Each structure stands twice: as structure tokens, then as C-alpha cells.
C-alpha positions, 0 to 999 in steps of 0.5 A: 500500500505504501507504493500506491499511497506515495505515488497515487497522483502519478499512478492516476495519471498513468492509468485513468485514461487507459481504454479498457472498454472492450473488456468492460463492455464484454463484462457488462453484457453478462450483467442485468441492467442496473445490476450491482458491481464490486470494483475490487482494487478500483485504483483511480476510479476509471472502471467504477466511473464507466460502470456508473455511467452505464447505469450500474450500482458500484461498490468501489474498494481499494487498499490505498488511502490516497487512491480511495480519496482520489477515486471517491472525488472522481466517481462522486461517491465513497470508496471503501478502504480495505485490503483484499485480505480483510475485505468481507462483502456485505452484499450480493453482486451481479459482477465483480471486476478485479482488473489488475488488482488481485495480481498483487496477492500470492497464489496461496492466499488468492484461492481463499480470497477468490472463494470468499468473493465468489460467495458474494456473487449471485448465481450466474454472476460474472467475475473479471480478473486480469494478471500480467501474463507469465510465471513470474512471482516476486517484487517488480517495480516496488510491488509484489506480483503474481503473474498467471498463465492459463495453466496456472489459473486453471490450477488455482480455480480447481479449488473454487468449484463454483467458478467456471471459465467463460473466456480467456484472452491474452492482450497487450498492455494498452498503455503507450510504450508498453504494448509488448507486456502481455496480460491474461484477461479472464471472465469467470461465471458462478455456476 
């Protein structure tokens, strides 16, 4: 959290205008009109704002106090400050959006966190996750990263039986100059 608290403004400038509409539109297509979305690791609030503007109800959560402050101002509603390990959903969601956020959790903790989150999804609800693509695990650029491949994600999900894979897509980073960095984008559904 220190990384994001100390670099919140720069992080916002780097990520707020990134166009993830292709993934957002696919995700929203699986949700009921006006449904409830959990934006887990909302960062600068980019995705929460897009979902709110599309008519969805959004609960935004982030672990960084500074990013919560910035995102709250940007989206015009409170953002809950909590780590993923401590966050316990108090409501049911039609969708969970965890874009480039759960990648900061070691795989041995990730199973429990994702299972707890899946428990807050309504039947048929969708769960979007994205990870840097690969086998790397460790500190990079001052933050812990748990990269994933299709195989490592499949192994992780075998212990969360209620989630099934709807689609996986490998994409380049959409930030200028980083197009060669690959991402694993996964849409899951609660059976």
C-alpha cells in the first residue's frame, strides 16, 4: 500500500485514461441492467466511473488511502478502504471486476480470497480478473506480483468449484510504450 499511497497522483495519471472498454463492455453484457458491481482494487476510479455511467450500482474498494480519496472525488461517491485480505462483502453482486488488482496477492492466499468473493456473487454472476501474463512471482517495480498463465489459473480455480471459465484472452498492455507486456484477461461465471 505504501507504493500506491506515495505515488497515487502519478499512478492516476498513468492509468485513468487507459481504454479498457472492450473488456468492460464484454463484462457488462453478462450483467442485468442496473445490476450491482464490486470494483475490487478500483485504483483511480476509471472502471467504477464507466460502470456508473452505464447505469450500474458500484461498490468501489481499494487498499490505498490516497487512491480511495482520489477515486471517491472522481466517481462522486465513497470508496471503501480495505485490503483484499480483510475485505468481507456485505452484499450480493451481479459482477465483480478485479482488473489488475488481485495480481498483487500470492497464489496461496488468492484461492481463499477468490472463494470468499465468489460467495458474494449471485448465481450466474460474472467475475473479471486480469494478471500480467507469465510465471513470474516476486517484487517488480516496488510491488509484489503474481503473474498467471492459463495453466496456472486453471490450477488455482480447481479449488473454487463454483467458478467456471467463460473466456480467456491474452492482450497487450494498452498503455503507450508498453504494448509488448502481455496480460491474461479472464471472465469467470458462478455456476
